[in-house]
C-alpha positions in Angstrom: 19.0 -9.7 4.6 21.2 -12.4 6.2 18.3 -13.3 8.5 15.9 -13.6 5.5 18.3 -15.9 3.7 18.8 -18.0 6.9 15.1 -18.3 7.5 14.6 -19.4 3.9 16.9 -22.3 4.6 14.5 -23.3 7.4 11.5 -22.9 5.1 10.4 -19.8 7.0 9.6 -17.4 4.1 9.3 -13.6 4.3 7.0 -11.4 2.3 8.9 -8.3 1.2 7.1 -5.0 0.8 8.3 -2.0 -1.2 6.7 1.4 -0.7 6.5 4.3 -3.1 4.9 7.7 -2.5 3.7 10.5 -4.9 1.2 13.4 -5.1 -1.8 13.2 -7.4 -5.5 14.0 -7.7 -7.7 11.2 -6.1 -11.4 10.5 -6.5 -13.0 8.7 -3.5 -16.4 7.3 -2.8 -17.6 8.6 0.6 -19.6 6.4 3.1 -22.7 8.3 2.2 -22.3 7.4 -1.5 -21.1 10.9 -2.6 -17.9 11.2 -4.7 -15.2 13.7 -3.7 -11.9 14.7 -5.4 -8.8 15.8 -3.4 -5.1 16.3 -4.1 -3.4 13.6 -2.0 -0.2 11.8 -1.6 -0.3 8.1 -2.5 1.6 5.3 -0.9 1.7 2.1 -2.9 2.9 -1.1 -1.1 3.6 -4.2 -3.1 3.2 -7.6 -1.4 5.4 -10.4 -2.8 5.3 -14.1 -2.2 7.4 -17.0 -3.5 5.9 -16.7 -7.0 6.2 -12.9 -7.2 3.8 -9.9 -6.8 0.5 -10.9 -5.0 -1.2 -7.5 -4.6 -0.7 -3.8 -4.2 -2.3 -1.9 -1.3 -2.8 1.8 -2.1 -3.3 4.5 0.6 -4.1 8.2 -0.3 -4.0 11.1 2.2 -3.7 14.9 2.1 -0.7 14.7 4.4 2.7 13.8 3.0 3.0 11.2 5.8 0.7 8.6 4.5 -0.6 6.0 6.9 -4.0 4.5 7.9 -6.4 6.9 9.6 -10.1 7.9 9.4 -9.1 10.3 6.5 -7.2 7.7 4.5 -8.6 6.6 1.2 -7.8 2.9 0.5 -7.6 0.7 -2.6 -6.4 -2.8 -3.3 -5.0 -3.8 -6.6 -4.5 -7.5 -7.3 
């Protein structure tokens, strides 16, 4: 946090990201146009700028360790 505050004084701003995870049913659109529903863990990442929240990136995955992969369902909320 000290570095973030010091960088702010130099007009080098940081974007802070908070992550939250939970389990829930998810409906996804497959590449072939079909819909599928799975139980998945969700990771919501909020992206903030100088004026507050800019967007939320949502990743859903069957594994409790949610990260980007070929099986990850992605959404962007802004």
